[in-house]
C-alpha positions as CSV (number, residue, x, y, z in Angstrom):
1,M,-15.1,11.4,-1.8
2,A,-17.1,14.3,-0.7
3,V,-20.7,13.8,0.3
4,V,-23.1,16.8,0.8
5,A,-24.5,16.2,4.3
6,F,-27.1,18.9,5.0
7,A,-30.3,17.6,3.4
8,G,-31.7,14.7,1.6
9,R,-32.8,11.1,2.2
10,K,-31.9,9.1,5.3
11,V,-29.5,6.3,4.9
12,G,-28.8,4.1,7.9
13,G,-30.1,6.9,10.2
14,I,-27.8,9.5,8.7
15,G,-29.2,12.4,6.6
16,V,-27.2,12.5,3.4
17,A,-27.9,14.4,0.2
18,F,-26.4,13.4,-3.2
19,K,-26.5,15.9,-6.0
20,K,-28.3,14.6,-9.1
21,G,-26.0,13.7,-11.9
22,L,-22.9,13.7,-9.6
23,Q,-20.1,12.2,-11.5
24,C,-17.6,10.0,-9.7
25,R,-14.1,9.6,-11.0
26,E,-13.4,6.2,-12.4
27,I,-11.4,4.1,-10.0
28,Q,-7.8,3.3,-10.7
29,S,-6.6,-0.3,-10.4
30,F,-3.2,-0.8,-8.7
31,S,-0.6,-3.6,-9.3
32,L,2.4,-5.0,-7.5
33,P,5.4,-3.0,-8.5
34,E,8.4,-4.8,-10.0
35,L,11.5,-4.7,-7.7
36,P,14.5,-2.9,-9.1
37,Y,16.7,-5.9,-8.1
38,E,16.5,-9.6,-7.7
39,Y,15.1,-11.1,-4.5
40,S,18.5,-12.6,-3.7
41,A,20.3,-9.2,-4.2
42,L,20.1,-8.3,-0.5
43,E,21.7,-11.5,0.8
44,P,23.1,-12.2,3.3
45,V,21.4,-9.4,5.1
46,I,17.9,-10.4,4.0
47,S,17.4,-13.8,2.4
48,G,15.9,-14.1,-1.1
49,E,13.2,-16.3,0.4
50,I,12.1,-13.6,2.8
51,M,12.1,-11.0,0.1
52,S,10.1,-13.1,-2.2
53,L,7.5,-13.9,0.5
54,H,7.3,-10.3,1.6
55,H,6.9,-9.0,-1.9
56,Q,4.8,-11.6,-3.6
57,K,2.5,-12.5,-0.6
58,H,2.5,-9.7,1.9
59,H,2.6,-6.6,-0.4
60,Q,0.4,-8.4,-2.9
61,A,-2.3,-8.8,-0.2
62,Y,-2.3,-5.0,0.3
63,V,-2.7,-4.4,-3.4
64,T,-5.4,-7.1,-3.8
65,N,-7.4,-5.8,-0.8
66,Y,-7.0,-2.1,-1.9
67,N,-8.4,-2.9,-5.4
68,K,-11.2,-4.9,-3.9
69,A,-12.1,-2.0,-1.5
70,L,-12.0,0.5,-4.3
71,E,-14.3,-1.6,-6.5
72,Q,-16.7,-1.9,-3.5
73,L,-16.5,1.9,-3.1
74,E,-17.4,2.4,-6.8
75,E,-20.5,0.1,-6.4
76,A,-21.6,1.8,-3.1
77,S,-21.2,5.2,-4.8
78,A,-23.3,4.1,-7.8
79,K,-26.0,3.0,-5.4
80,L,-25.7,6.2,-3.3
81,N,-25.1,3.9,-0.2
82,A,-23.5,6.4,2.2
83,E,-23.2,3.8,5.0
84,A,-21.2,1.5,2.8
85,I,-19.0,4.4,1.5
86,V,-18.1,5.4,5.1
87,S,-17.5,1.8,6.2
88,L,-15.0,1.2,3.3
89,Q,-12.8,4.1,4.3
90,S,-10.8,2.1,6.9
91,A,-10.1,-0.7,4.4
92,I,-9.1,1.8,1.7
93,N,-6.8,3.7,4.1
94,F,-5.2,0.6,5.6
95,N,-4.6,-1.3,2.4
96,G,-3.7,1.8,0.3
97,G,-1.3,2.9,3.0
98,G,0.2,-0.5,3.1
99,H,0.7,-0.5,-0.6
100,I,2.3,2.9,-0.6
101,N,4.5,2.2,2.3
102,H,5.8,-1.0,0.8
103,S,6.4,0.6,-2.6
104,I,8.6,3.2,-0.8
105,F,10.2,0.4,1.3
106,W,11.4,-1.5,-1.8
107,K,13.0,1.7,-3.2
108,N,14.8,2.4,0.0
109,L,16.5,-1.0,0.0
110,A,19.6,-1.5,-2.1
111,P,21.9,-4.4,-2.7
112,V,25.1,-4.3,-0.6
113,K,27.3,-3.8,-3.7
114,E,25.4,-0.6,-4.6
115,V,25.6,0.8,-1.0
116,V,29.3,0.1,-0.7
117,S,30.1,1.9,-4.0
118,H,28.4,5.1,-2.7
119,R,29.6,5.2,0.9
120,K,31.4,3.2,3.6
121,V,29.0,1.1,5.6
122,P,30.4,0.6,9.2
123,W,28.7,-2.8,9.8
124,Q,30.5,-4.3,6.8
125,R,33.9,-4.4,8.6
126,Q,35.9,-7.5,8.2
127,S,36.6,-7.6,11.9
128,I,35.1,-6.2,15.1
129,P,38.1,-5.3,17.4
130,S,36.0,-4.8,20.6
131,L,34.8,-8.4,20.3
132,G,38.1,-9.8,19.3
133,L,36.8,-10.9,15.9
């Protein structure tokens, strides 16, 4: 969000000007993406329980907090509260970044059967000669 900062009323000791009739874009609400595979699809490498917890709790927390911060930003913008707008930036960056990073993370994972069909994966050997296994 751009704020014109050269003249205007003081907000929290900071001189900030807002143009009359400035229209803000309507905020978008984000949701937890569906996984392209079952939680158990990555076993035995990653347990289904860990995948479920990571997706449904951890990633969901980023989405929930991102949406909350965006709603607060919309309210602060409507009230022309520059101090609140600036203070919300860290929450928006942190939670929005967490949501984006996790959305990419889920797409980068693939069930073992899909990986094996595309390329040989060295760690899936039946035996490890150097360890006598």
